[in-house]
C-alpha positions, 0 to 999 in steps of 0.5 A, a space after each residue: 422655292 423659286 422666286 415668281 416670273 415677274 419678280 425675276 424678269 421684272 426689269 426685262 418686262 418693264 423694258 418690254 412694255 416701255 418699248 411696245 408702249 412707245 411704238 404703239 403710241 407713235 403708231 397711233 399718233 401717226 394713224 391720227 395726225 398722218 394722212 387718211 390713206 393709212 386705213 387705220 380709222 377709228 383703231 388708231 385712237 385705240 392703239 394710241 390709248 393702249 400705248 399710252 397705258 403700256 408706256 406709263 405701266 412700264 415707266 412705273 414698273 421700271 422706276 419701282 425696280 430701280 428705286 428698290 435696286 438703288 435703296 437695296 445698294 445704299 443699305 447694303 453699302 453700310 459698313 457699320 455692323 450695328 446700323 447693318 443690323 438695324 436695317 437688316 429686315 428692310 434689306 432682306 424685305 428688298 432682296 425678297 422683292 428683287 431677283 435672286 442675285 440680290 439675295 445672293 448679294 446679301 447673303 455675301 454681305 451677311 457673311 463678311 459682317 459675321 452674321 451667317 
């Protein structure tokens, strides 16, 4: 069964949120602080708020993804078979929460360790 779209493309979507949020934040700030002839009116505050929400969501999502990837690679780099087996549940859970390529990496490591 394929993984959900949000899992497979999570890093791309979070980067999009970051970029779009930053752009809206800048546009909203220019609309509020810039000259009055831009014609944004009260919409600038709305754009600023939406930009801040998108930016913070993108930062949180990207941070969560990067933490999972880092933890996955730390646990996967274990060379002792006993320690790897002890952490196998956590590594499998992380692989499940990450895109498919991490599951492939885990399968290769399990094969090298003689576990499957």
